[in-house]
N, C-alpha and C positions, 0 to 999 in steps of 0.2 A: 664539880670541877670549877665552876664559877666561884664558889665559896673559897676554894683553895687559892685562886688568883686574888680574890679580894683580901684574903689574909696576907698573901705575899706583898700586895700593894700597901697594906696598912703597916706591915713590918718595915717596908722600905721607907715609909714616911716617918716612922718613929724610931725603931731600933737602929736603922741605917741612916739616920738623919744627917750624919757628917759626910756621907758619900754624895758625890755629884751625880745627879740623876734627873730623869724626866718621867713623870707618871701620867699616863693618859688612859683613855677608855679601852681597856683590854691589853695594856702593855706597861711595862716598867723597863726603862733602859738606863744603864749606868755609864758614865764617862770616867771609868776607873779600870785599874788592872783587874783582869778577870779572876786571877787566883785569889786576890783579896776579897772580891765580891762573893766568890763561891764559898770561901771559908766562913764568911759572915752568914750566908744563907744556911750553910750546913749547921751552924750553931743552933738555929731555930728549927731546922728540919733534918734531924739526925737519921731519919729513915727515908729521906728523899722526897722530892716534891714535883719533879718534872716527868711528864708523860713521854716526851721525845726531846732529844738533843740533836742539834745539827752543828757540827764543829768544822770550821774551815780555818785551821790554824796557820800561823806563819810557816811557809815552806822553807824558809831560811836559805833563799837562793840569791840574795843580793851579794854577789861576789865580784863585782866590777867587770862582769862580762857584758856581752852585747846580744841583742835580739832584733827581730824585724817587726816594725809596727807601722801600718799604713804605708808600706813600701820603703820605709826609711830605717837605717840602722840606729838603734837607740840603746841606752844603758839598761841593764836588767835591775839596777839598784832601785829599790822601792822605799827604803828608809832603814834606820838602825834596827827597827823592830823585826826586820826580815833578814838580818845578818846572823850567820852561824857563829856560835861561840866555841866551836869545836865539838867533836863527836860526843864526848862524855857529858858536857854541859847541855847539849841539845837533847840527849837521851833523858837527862834528869828533868828538863823542862817538859818534854812530852809526857813523861811518866806522871809528873805531878798533876797536870791538868786532867789527864785521863783518869787518874784515881779519884780526883774530886768529882768529875762527871759521873763516875761509877757510883759514888756515894750519894749523889744528888738525884740519880735516876730512880724512879719508882721500880718496885720489884718486876713488873711486867712491861716496863718502858723499853724503848730502843734508842740507839744512837747511830747517827751517820757521821762519818769522818772522811774528809776529803784529803787527797794527796796525789803526788806523782811518784815516779820512780825514785826521786831524791829523798823521800821521807816515808812513803807508804809501807815499806817493809819494816822499818823501825816501829811504826805505829802498829802494824799488824802483830808483830812480836809482842809488844808491850800490852796490847789489848788482851791477847790470850794469856799472857803471864799474870795480868791483874785478875782475870776470871771471866771476861766477856766471852760470849759464844757468838761467833761470826755467822750470820745468816747468808749473806751474799757479798761478793765484791762486784760492784757495778762499774762497768767501763763507760765513761762519758766520752763519746766521740765527737770531736769538734769538726763540723763540715768543711771549714776553710781555715785551717791553722796557719800561723805564720811560718814562712819557709825556713829551712835550716841554712844558716849563712855559711857554715864551715864546709858543708857538703862532705862531711866525714862520717855521718851516720844518718839513720832514718829520721824523718821529720816527726817531731813530737806532736801527736794529734789527739791524745787522750789524757784524761785524768781518771783517778780511781776513787770510788766512794765505798768504804767499808760500812756495811749495815750490820749491827750487832745488838744482842740483848744481854741481860746481866748474867743469866745462867741458861744452861741447855733446856731445863724444864720450865722456864718462864713462859707464860701464855701471852705472847706478844700480839699486837694488833697488825693485821695485814689484810687490806681490802682487795682481795684477789679479784673479785668481780668488777670492781671499779677499774683496776688496771687492765683487765681483759677487755672491757668495753672501750677503753681509750686506745687499745691496740687492734681495733677492728674485729673484735670477737675471738682473737687468738691470745694464748698465754703470752704475757709480756716477758721478753728475754732480758738478760742482764747486760746487754749492750744498748745504750741509749744514745741516739744521735740528736743532739740539741744545740742550736746555734748560740753564740755568745750573747750577752745582754743587748737588747735593742736600744736604740738611741734614746727613746723616751724613758728608759729605765735610769738614765743618767741626767735627767732634767735638773736636778738639784746638786749635781756634782757626781763624781765617780770615785770608786776605790780601785786601786791597781789590780786587785785580785777578785773583783766583783763577779759573783755567779749570776747566771740568768734566772729570772723569775720562773721560767718554765721548769727548770731543774728543781727548784724548791717546791713548786706546786705539786710536782709528782711525788717527791719524798713525803711531803705532809699529807697528801691525799691517800698515799699508800699505807702509812704507818701511824696514823693518829685519828682521833675522833673529834667531832665538833665539841667545843668547850674545853678541849685539852690544853695543858700548859706546856709551851715549847720554849726551849732555852737555846741560845746561841752565845757561847763564851767569847767569840771573836767576830762580832756581828758586822764590822765594817760599816757599810752604808745601809744596813738593816734590810737587806733583801729577804732574809728569813722572816723578819718581823712583818714586812709587807705581805708576804705570801701567807703567813699565819693568820693575820687579821682578815685577809680576803677570803680565807677558807673557814672563818668562824672559830678560830682558835685564839687563845691568849698567848702573850709573848713576853719573855724576859731576855734581855741581851746586854752584853758588855762591849764597850769599845774604848780603848785607852787614848786614842788620838782625838784631840779636840776638833780638828778639821773634819774628820769622818763622822764624828758624833753629831756635828751640826748637820751634815748631809742626812744622816739617819733620822734625826728628829724632824727635819723639814719634810722628808718623805712620808713619815708616819702621820704628821699633822695634816699634810695635804690629803692623805688617804681618808682621814676622818673628818675632813672639811673644816679644820681649825684655821 
């Protein structure tokens, strides 16, 4: 596994020398469009190279609406990267990166994909159409979600994670006993109550859709082994990378935004004591 990461790092330094990136002890991160990076990696690894993928794609919810944050009404707009381009274009975008992830995943690897009601049904349909076999849909319950300002429907308090493997017969990794031990000796259910990111997770800055480290720790500990290579095509502030390194895994990630890439590299450098 370590040899595989070393090869990926060498390829990043030579074959992908024109791409903006940072290579460190156990990680390679790119300040580039994920689709471009994935195509370049696929050129060198036509049979896949990643043991696990965690994808937290743009939900495409920046529609000039409002939400509540810290008791105040704020815009939901996060940036042009989160704006919908219409149903057909959004569908094509999701399908393209899901197909690339499928190709880059090892035969027995698994993928986690995050979403809400706004995009998860589209994602689930596409995943099954491409050939993924869905293992679980995990409901992440947020203990203290922002209130619903319109008072016209129920408060949104959950996100969904689809966990899937490449084929039904693939022999995926699942550390059942580890999850059972973390759940007080009982089988862990598919509803997880996990708080949003702690303040100390945003020391170097934050991403508007940042996931909590606790969520990534659980996914990584459940579905990968030490030394495995984990990929995040939309890494944001590199929470997946931090959790991967803390759990003895290697990491490769992409973030197109320069501001968030800087946050990501500072988090990873601090973790490694650089």
